[in-house]
N, C-alpha and C positions, 0 to 999 in steps of 0.2 A: 561611890563605890571604889574610889582611889584615894589612898592616904597620902598626905604630904610627904614628899621624898621618895615615893614609889616610882620605879621605872615603868613606863608604859611601852610595851613592845607591840607595834602595829604590824599586821601581816604585810609582807613584801608583794603587794598586789595593787592594782589601781584602787584609788580611794572609793570606798562604798559609802552609802548613806550612814551605816553604823560607824564607820571610821570617822567620818566628818562629825558625827554627833559626839564621839569621844573627844575629839580635838576641841570642838566648841565648848563642851562641858568643862574642859580644863582651862578655858580662856585663851587657847592658842589660835591666833588669827592667821599666822603665816607658817609655812613649812617649806623645806627644800625638796624639790621634785626633779625628776629627769625630764628633759625635753623629749617630746614624742619624735621618733625617727621619721625623717622625711623620706617617703618611698615613692620614687618615680615609677610611673606605670606607662608602658609602651606597648601598644597593639600594632601588629604588623600584618600586612596582607593587602594585595591589590583588590581583593573581593569585598573588603569591609566598607560598610556604610553606617553613618551615625543613625541611631534610632530616631524616627520622626521624618527621615528623608525618604524619597521614593527609591525603590530598588530597581536596578537595571538587570539585564540578563547576566547570570553567573555571579550575582552579588548576594551578600548576606549581611544582616545587621551585626554590628560589633557588640556582642554581649560581654566580652571579656573586660573591656575598659571599665564599665560600670560595676560589674561583679567584683573585680579585683580591688577597685577603690573601696567598695563596701567591706571586703575582707580585710583590707589594710586597717580601716577604722576599727573593726571588731577586734583586731589583734593588738591595737593600741598605737598604731602609727598614724602619720598624717599623709594622705595621698597627694602626690604631685603629678597630675595628668599631663602627659606629653602629647603633642599632635600625633594623630594616627599616621603610621608610616607605610608607604607602598613597599613592594618587594624590590627595593633598590638599595644596594650596599652603601652607596655614598650618603643617601639620606638617613639610613639607619645609623651609620657612623656619626653623623652630625648630632643626632638625637641622643646617642649614647654618651658622647662628649658633653652635651648639655646636661644630661643627668648627673654625670660625675661632678659637674660644677655646682649643681643645685641641690643634690639629694645625698642621703646617707646609704641608700640601697636602690638598685634598679630591679624591677620585676618586669620582664618582657614576655609577651605571649606570641607564639608563632615563630617560624623561621629557625627552629633548632633541629629540624630533621635533616634528611639527606637529599631533598629535592633541589633542582637547579634554581628555585626561587627562594631557598632558605639561606638567609645571610647572617642572622643574628649570631650564630655560633662562630662563624668566621670572623665577624667583627670583634667579638670578645677576644679571640685568639690574637688578632692583629693589634688591638689596642692594649691588651693586658695579658692575662693568663687564664687558661681554661683548666680547672681542677678535675672535673669529671663530666662525662656526657653519656647519657642513656642509663637507665636503671631498670631492674627486673621487677616491675610492678605493673598492675593493671587497675585502672587506666593510668597512662602517663609515662610510657617508656622513654620518649625523647625529651629528657630534661637535662639542662646544662647548668653548671655552676662554675663561676670564676670571679675575676675582679678586673676593674679598669681604674687606674689611678688611685688605688687604695679603696675604691668603693666596691662592695660585693655586688655581683650580678647573678640573678637567677633567671634562666631562660626556660619558661614554661611551654608546654605544648600549646598549639593554637586551638585545639578542640576545647570548647568551654568546660565540659565536664572534666577532662584531664587537667586543664589549667587550674580549676578550683580544688580538685583533690590533691594535686601536687603542691599547690599553695598551702593547703592545710597541713601537709606533712613536712614541708621544707621551709617555706617562707614565714609562716606563722611563728614557729619556734625561734627563728632568727630575729624577727622583730621583737619578740619578748626578751630574748637575750640582750638586745640593744637597750632594753628598758631595765635590765638588771633582774629580770624575772626568770624563773626556771621552767623548763619544759614548755609544753604547748598550752597549758591552762585548761586542757580538756580532761575529761574523765573516761577511763576505759573500764568497761564492766563485762562480765561473762553473760552470754546470751545463747539460747538454744535455737538453732535454725529449725523453722517449722516446715520447710520445703527444700527440695534440692535446687541449688542455684549453680549452674555450670560456670566455669571460668577457664582461663588459659592455664594449663597444668604447669607450665614452666615459670610462671610469674606469681608473686604474692598479689592477691586481689583485695581490693577495698570495695566491697559490694554495697550498693545503696539499699538500705533497709529501713523498715519501720519497726521500732522497738515498742513493745507493750508488756504490761505486767501480766504474767500468767500465774497459775496456781503454785508452781514450783520456782518461780523466778522470772527473769526477762525472756521474752520470746521475740525472735526476729523473723520478719517476713519481707520478701522483696518489695521494694517501693515501685517496681515497674521494670521495664527493660534495662539491661545492664550494658548495652552498647554505649561506647564513649561519646556517641553523637546524640544521645537522648538526655536532654536537660531536665525535662519534667520530673523524672524519678529522683533526681538530685534535690529538687526543690521540695518534693514530697517526703524525702528521707529525714529521719532524725538521728541517724547513726550510719557509720561505715563498718560493715562486718569484715574482719580481717581473716582471710583464708590463706594459709601458708603456701609456699612453693611446693611443687611435687604432688599436689592434689588437684584433680580435674573439676572438683565442684565442692561447694558447701553442702554437706550431706544432712538430710533431715534427721533430727534427733541428736545431732552432735553439738557440743558447746564450743563457741568461738569467742575471741575478744571482740567487743563492739566499741568503737570510738564514738562517743556520744557527742552529737552536734547540736541537739535541741532538746526541748522539753519532752518528757516521756509521759 
């Protein structure tokens, strides 16, 4: 289906089975590609314990390191896990410097709020530059972005739900830009809310929902509780319903943009 001398324009996306089939059918065995960005992943917090280890009083399992590594792979990057860091500014600084030497991007979780144990934001400012801190969105208000020795640094909230949602909106597009790809690679579709879902009126909300096909189009129902501490609804969701600032809830019967994360 290709004549001799015709140009073959392949989509600027990761190579699919169809793309590989076209290349093979043309007898092309080698192509120039971009190296996957190396993304260092740093979890911080005295309370964190690796899954599989016994929990002590006041400890929780580190869900962020595993989840963010999977998100990096899905976005097209190569995860570079760093050792888990306690709430110690000196140790965090050591690991940030290590990331600058080994990776193209650092994604850190925790330590970017205003508590006395939050050191990541201060380390970014001390070693490089902090471009912005805190955003008006739910979940994920305490987010930091800056650079250290020319390496971009994204400081995500420590809460696993907030970390994954802010990764989706900020880190995923950045990784794709490093690959020469546009946007987030996600599809946004209109969906009708089937129930009222309250939110913080002052912030843009990304509510975890299940999309399903209805008679007149896509319908969105809450995947469960919307508190930023509730991970199960995020795993059950196949989309994030975007509700603008200035509205106290997603109102039943209204149409909103839905950022599609999985199969419908």
